[in-house]
Backbone as a printed PyTorch tensor [residue, N CA C, xyz], in Angstrom:
tensor([[[ 87.2380,  70.5840,  77.9730],
         [ 87.8150,  69.7480,  79.0180],
         [ 89.3170,  69.9950,  79.1630]],

        [[ 89.9850,  70.1670,  78.0110],
         [ 91.4250,  70.4190,  78.0570],
         [ 91.7330,  71.7530,  78.7610]],

        [[ 90.8830,  72.7500,  78.5040],
         [ 91.0800,  74.0480,  79.1580],
         [ 90.9170,  73.9280,  80.6660]],

        [[ 89.9520,  73.1550,  81.0710],
         [ 89.7260,  72.9520,  82.4960],
         [ 90.9490,  72.3290,  83.1620]],

        [[ 91.5430,  71.3580,  82.5270],
         [ 92.7480,  70.7100,  83.0740],
         [ 93.9080,  71.7070,  83.1360]],

        [[ 94.0600,  72.5340,  82.1140],
         [ 95.1170,  73.5480,  82.1000],
         [ 94.8860,  74.5580,  83.2260]],

        [[ 93.6530,  75.0190,  83.3860],
         [ 93.3360,  75.9730,  84.4420],
         [ 93.6060,  75.3740,  85.8260]],

        [[ 93.2260,  74.1320,  86.0090],
         [ 93.4790,  73.4700,  87.2940],
         [ 94.9740,  73.3080,  87.5430]],

        [[ 95.7390,  72.9970,  86.5060],
         [ 97.1940,  72.8670,  86.6590],
         [ 97.8210,  74.2080,  87.0230]],

        [[ 97.3760,  75.2650,  86.3640],
         [ 97.8960,  76.6010,  86.6720],
         [ 97.5140,  76.9960,  88.1000]],

        [[ 96.2900,  76.7570,  88.4940],
         [ 95.8490,  77.0810,  89.8500],
         [ 96.6470,  76.2920,  90.8830]],

        [[ 96.9060,  75.0180,  90.6030],
         [ 97.7060,  74.2130,  91.5360],
         [ 99.1310,  74.7320,  91.6230]],

        [[ 99.7100,  75.1440,  90.5040],
         [101.0810,  75.6830,  90.5100],
         [101.1500,  76.9940,  91.2800]],

        [[100.1580,  77.8640,  91.0850],
         [100.1220,  79.1400,  91.8140],
         [ 99.9430,  78.8870,  93.3010]],

        [[ 99.0720,  77.9790,  93.6620],
         [ 98.8630,  77.6580,  95.0780],
         [100.1270,  77.0930,  95.6980]],

        [[100.8310,  76.2220,  94.9860],
         [102.0800,  75.6590,  95.5090],
         [103.1320,  76.7360,  95.6870]],

        [[103.2280,  77.6710,  94.7370],
         [104.1980,  78.7590,  94.8340],
         [103.8770,  79.6740,  96.0150]],

        [[102.6030,  80.0070,  96.1830],
         [102.2020,  80.8610,  97.3110],
         [102.4520,  80.1720,  98.6430]],

        [[102.1920,  78.8930,  98.7140],
         [102.4310,  78.1420,  99.9510],
         [103.9200,  78.1280, 100.2770]],

        [[104.7600,  77.8930,  99.2680],
         [106.2080,  77.8660,  99.4900],
         [106.7160,  79.2420,  99.9130]],

        [[106.1920,  80.3000,  99.3020],
         [106.6220,  81.6560,  99.6450],
         [106.2070,  82.0350, 101.0640]],

        [[105.0720,  81.5210, 101.5090],
         [104.6010,  81.8680, 102.8500],
         [105.4530,  81.2070, 103.9310]],

        [[106.1390,  80.1410, 103.5840],
         [106.9690,  79.4310, 104.5560],
         [108.3890,  79.9840, 104.6350]],

        [[108.7530,  80.8760, 103.7140],
         [110.0900,  81.4730, 103.7470],
         [110.1830,  82.4610, 104.8950]],

        [[111.3110,  82.4420, 105.5550],
         [111.5350,  83.3840, 106.6500],
         [112.6030,  84.3750, 106.2330]],

        [[112.4510,  85.6300, 106.6180],
         [113.4840,  86.5970, 106.2650],
         [114.7880,  86.2910, 107.0110]],

        [[115.8870,  86.4330, 106.3140],
         [117.1910,  86.1850, 106.9180],
         [117.5980,  87.4080, 107.7330]],

        [[118.2390,  87.1770, 108.8890],
         [118.6760,  88.3190, 109.6940],
         [119.7770,  89.0910, 108.9860]],

        [[119.8170,  90.3750, 109.2050],
         [120.8490,  91.2320, 108.6330],
         [122.0040,  91.3130, 109.6210]],

        [[122.9580,  90.3960, 109.4810],
         [124.0770,  90.3200, 110.4180],
         [124.9430,  91.5750, 110.3730]],

        [[125.0780,  92.1700, 109.2110],
         [125.9200,  93.3570, 109.0920],
         [125.3060,  94.5570, 109.8140]],

        [[123.9870,  94.6930, 109.7350],
         [123.3230,  95.7790, 110.4650],
         [123.4960,  95.5820, 111.9690]],

        [[123.4190,  94.3370, 112.4160],
         [123.6070,  94.0370, 113.8430],
         [125.0510,  94.3210, 114.2650]],

        [[126.0190,  93.9860, 113.3990],
         [127.4280,  94.2510, 113.7130],
         [127.6800,  95.7530, 113.7980]],

        [[127.0950,  96.5230, 112.8890],
         [127.2390,  97.9860, 112.9410],
         [126.5780,  98.5560, 114.1890]],

        [[125.4270,  97.9940, 114.5680],
         [124.7350,  98.4750, 115.7770],
         [125.5600,  98.1980, 117.0240]],

        [[126.1770,  97.0000, 117.0960],
         [127.0430,  96.6900, 118.2340],
         [128.2300,  97.6340, 118.2850]],

        [[128.8750,  97.8660, 117.1430],
         [130.0150,  98.7790, 117.1060],
         [129.5970, 100.1880, 117.5300]],

        [[128.4200, 100.6170, 117.0960],
         [127.9120, 101.9350, 117.4740],
         [127.6560, 102.0110, 118.9770]],

        [[127.0840, 100.9520, 119.5470],
         [126.8240, 100.9260, 120.9860],
         [128.1260, 100.9210, 121.7880]],

        [[129.1180, 100.1600, 121.3190],
         [130.4180, 100.1280, 122.0100],
         [131.0540, 101.5140, 121.9700]],

        [[131.0090, 102.1690, 120.8240],
         [131.5790, 103.5170, 120.7100],
         [130.8550, 104.5090, 121.6150]],

        [[129.5220, 104.4190, 121.6710],
         [128.7550, 105.3220, 122.5330],
         [129.1250, 105.1260, 123.9960]],

        [[129.2780, 103.8840, 124.4270],
         [129.6610, 103.6140, 125.8170],
         [131.0780, 104.1140, 126.0710]],

        [[131.9640, 103.9140, 125.1160],
         [133.3560, 104.3630, 125.2650],
         [133.4310, 105.8850, 125.3910]],

        [[132.6560, 106.5980, 124.5980],
         [132.7030, 108.0580, 124.6060],
         [131.9860, 108.6760, 125.7910]],

        [[130.9140, 108.0420, 126.2610],
         [130.1250, 108.6430, 127.3380],
         [130.4550, 108.0810, 128.7110]],

        [[131.0880, 106.9060, 128.7420],
         [131.3810, 106.2850, 130.0310],
         [130.1570, 105.6510, 130.6680]],

        [[129.1200, 105.4160, 129.8950],
         [127.8750, 104.8660, 130.4260],
         [127.8670, 103.3500, 130.4530]],

        [[126.6660, 102.8080, 130.4640],
         [126.4640, 101.3570, 130.4900],
         [125.2570, 101.0530, 129.6240]],

        [[125.3050,  99.9290, 128.9240],
         [124.2400,  99.5830, 128.0090],
         [124.0860,  98.0650, 127.9740]],

        [[122.8540,  97.5950, 127.9020],
         [122.5820,  96.1690, 127.7260],
         [121.7760,  96.0350, 126.4440]],

        [[122.2600,  95.1640, 125.5420],
         [121.5880,  94.9940, 124.2630],
         [121.6370,  93.5560, 123.7960]],

        [[120.7440,  93.2360, 122.8790],
         [120.7030,  91.8950, 122.3060],
         [121.0160,  92.0200, 120.8160]],

        [[121.9300,  91.1780, 120.3520],
         [122.4280,  91.2640, 118.9880],
         [122.4010,  89.8760, 118.3490]],

        [[122.1830,  89.8310, 117.0470],
         [122.2450,  88.5910, 116.2840],
         [123.4720,  88.6940, 115.3850]],

        [[124.5610,  88.0350, 115.7740],
         [125.8540,  88.2440, 115.1430],
         [126.3930,  86.9960, 114.4780]],

        [[127.3170,  87.2120, 113.5490],
         [128.0270,  86.1080, 112.9130],
         [129.4730,  86.5510, 112.6980]],

        [[130.4090,  85.7870, 113.2490],
         [131.8480,  86.0330, 113.1080],
         [132.2720,  87.4180, 113.5790]],

        [[131.7560,  87.8700, 114.7090],
         [132.1270,  89.1550, 115.2810],
         [133.2700,  88.9190, 116.2520]],

        [[134.4190,  89.4940, 115.9880],
         [135.6040,  89.3060, 116.8190],
         [135.7460,  90.4690, 117.7900]],

        [[135.9170,  90.1290, 119.0620],
         [136.1870,  91.1310, 120.0950],
         [137.5220,  90.7560, 120.7180]],

        [[138.4720,  91.6860, 120.6570],
         [139.7560,  91.4610, 121.3230],
         [140.2020,  92.7450, 121.9990]],

        [[141.4200,  92.7670, 122.5140],
         [141.8950,  93.9080, 123.3050],
         [141.9590,  95.1960, 122.4990]],

        [[142.0540,  95.0990, 121.1770],
         [142.1910,  96.3230, 120.3850],
         [140.8820,  96.7900, 119.7500]],

        [[139.7640,  96.0790, 119.9700],
         [138.5040,  96.5640, 119.4520],
         [137.5090,  95.4970, 119.0580]],

        [[136.5820,  95.9020, 118.1860],
         [135.4840,  95.0570, 117.7200],
         [135.5620,  95.0080, 116.1940]],

        [[135.5550,  93.7850, 115.6170],
         [135.7810,  93.6390, 114.1850],
         [134.8480,  92.5970, 113.5720]],

        [[134.4230,  92.8440, 112.3340],
         [133.6900,  91.8610, 111.5410],
         [134.2110,  91.9740, 110.1050]],

        [[134.9900,  90.9770, 109.6800],
         [135.5860,  90.9980, 108.3590],
         [134.5690,  90.9250, 107.2390]],

        [[133.4940,  90.1590, 107.4340],
         [132.4540,  90.0200, 106.4070],
         [131.7820,  91.3470, 106.0900]],

        [[131.5670,  92.1480, 107.1230],
         [130.7870,  93.3770, 106.9720],
         [131.6490,  94.6260, 106.8680]],

        [[132.9330,  94.4860, 107.1140],
         [133.8110,  95.6470, 107.0770],
         [133.7010,  96.5230, 108.3100]],

        [[133.2060,  95.9650, 109.4070],
         [133.0990,  96.7250, 110.6540],
         [134.4300,  96.6260, 111.3780]],

        [[134.9910,  97.7690, 111.6950],
         [136.2760,  97.8110, 112.3820],
         [136.2640,  98.9960, 113.3400]],

        [[136.1040,  98.7140, 114.6230],
         [136.0990,  99.7610, 115.6380],
         [137.2770,  99.5240, 116.5620]],

        [[138.2270, 100.4240, 116.5260],
         [139.4300, 100.2810, 117.3450],
         [139.2990, 101.1240, 118.6100]],

        [[138.7860, 100.4970, 119.6480],
         [138.7360, 101.0880, 120.9830],
         [139.2800, 100.0370, 121.9450]],

        [[139.9930, 100.4590, 122.9750],
         [140.5070,  99.4620, 123.9190],
         [139.3650,  98.7690, 124.6520]],

        [[139.4630,  97.4530, 124.7370],
         [138.4560,  96.7010, 125.4750],
         [139.1290,  95.9290, 126.5970]],

        [[138.3350,  95.5340, 127.5620],
         [138.8460,  94.7610, 128.6930],
         [138.9600,  93.2880, 128.3350]],

        [[138.5620,  92.9040, 127.1340],
         [138.6060,  91.5150, 126.6960],
         [140.0060,  91.2240, 126.1470]],

        [[140.8970,  90.7460, 126.9970],
         [142.2640,  90.4740, 126.5650],
         [142.3400,  89.2230, 125.7010]],

        [[141.4370,  88.2710, 125.9070],
         [141.4030,  87.0510, 125.1000],
         [140.4420,  87.2660, 123.9410]],

        [[140.8570,  86.9940, 122.6940],
         [139.9410,  87.1630, 121.5610],
         [138.7130,  86.2620, 121.6900]],

        [[137.5510,  86.8340, 121.4260],
         [136.2820,  86.1140, 121.5030],
         [135.5300,  86.3320, 120.1940]],

        [[134.9930,  85.2560, 119.6200],
         [134.1590,  85.3630, 118.4240],
         [132.7100,  85.1960, 118.8680]],

        [[131.8960,  86.2010, 118.5830],
         [130.4850,  86.1650, 118.9620],
         [129.6690,  85.6260, 117.8040]],

        [[128.8280,  84.6390, 118.0950],
         [127.9840,  83.9750, 117.0940],
         [126.5600,  83.8670, 117.6060]],

        [[125.5990,  84.0150, 116.7180],
         [124.2020,  83.8080, 117.0730],
         [123.6260,  84.9590, 117.8730]],

        [[122.5170,  84.6890, 118.5390],
         [121.8620,  85.7210, 119.3500],
         [122.5460,  85.7980, 120.7010]],

        [[123.1140,  86.9630, 120.9910],
         [123.8110,  87.1660, 122.2620],
         [123.2740,  88.4240, 122.9360]],

        [[123.1790,  88.3380, 124.2240],
         [122.7820,  89.4880, 125.0430],
         [124.0330,  89.9540, 125.7560]],

        [[124.4160,  91.2220, 125.5510],
         [125.6660,  91.7410, 126.0810],
         [125.4340,  92.9440, 126.9870]],

        [[126.2230,  92.9950, 128.0500],
         [126.2830,  94.1810, 128.8940],
         [127.5780,  94.8900, 128.5160]],

        [[127.4590,  96.1220, 128.0730],
         [128.6080,  96.9080, 127.6400],
         [128.7820,  98.0380, 128.6430]],

        [[129.9670,  98.1390, 129.2300],
         [130.2020,  99.1860, 130.2220],
         [131.6320,  99.6880, 130.1200]],

        [[131.8530, 100.8740, 130.6410],
         [133.2040, 101.4550, 130.6650],
         [133.9600, 100.8240, 131.8140]],

        [[135.1640, 100.3320, 131.5410],
         [135.9930,  99.6900, 132.5660],
         [137.4070, 100.2450, 132.4450]],

        [[137.7760, 101.0800, 133.4070],
         [139.1100, 101.6760, 133.3540],
         [139.2520, 102.5610, 132.1200]],

        [[140.2540, 102.2450, 131.2930],
         [140.4710, 103.0240, 130.0800],
         [139.8160, 102.4270, 128.8620]],

        [[139.0410, 101.3730, 129.0320],
         [138.4390, 100.7160, 127.8830],
         [136.9860, 100.3750, 128.1050]],

        [[136.5120,  99.4490, 127.2970],
         [135.1210,  99.0160, 127.3350],
         [135.0950,  97.5240, 127.6520]],

        [[134.2000,  97.1090, 128.5300],
         [134.0420,  95.6930, 128.8670],
         [132.7470,  95.1800, 128.2470]],

        [[132.8460,  94.0440, 127.5620],
         [131.6800,  93.3800, 126.9940],
         [131.5030,  92.0610, 127.7270]],

        [[130.3640,  91.8740, 128.3500],
         [130.1020,  90.6470, 129.1070],
         [128.7680,  90.0670, 128.6750]],

        [[128.7450,  88.7490, 128.5360],
         [127.4760,  88.0810, 128.2010],
         [126.5140,  88.2130, 129.3590]],

        [[125.2840,  88.4640, 129.0390],
         [124.2390,  88.6220, 130.0460],
         [123.2050,  87.5190, 129.7980]],

        [[122.8440,  86.7900, 130.8090],
         [121.8590,  85.6950, 130.6570],
         [120.4860,  86.1620, 131.0130]]])
C-alpha cells in the first residue's frame, strides 16, 4: 500500500511538471530581431530599395545618426530621415525606404 501511494505521488508530480512545462511559451529573441532590422536598414541604404518588415523589438533607438540597441550591441551608423529620436518597443511593422541621402523608417499599420 505504501508503494502505491509513493507511485501515485510520483505520477502526480510528473504530471504537474509536464503540465507546467506545456504552458511555458518561448521568449522572443529581441537581439536577433534587432540585428535583422539593422541588416534590413543597411540593405536598403546600400541598394536604394524599399522594404516592409515586421519586427519584435525592445529598446531599439532610431535617430538621425543610425539604429542602435545597447542591450544587444547593435550599432548601425547610417544617416536616417528620423531627426527626432524614437525608441521602438514591441511588435512593429516598418516601411524602410531610401530618402535623399539617408534611410526613412515609418510605421506601417
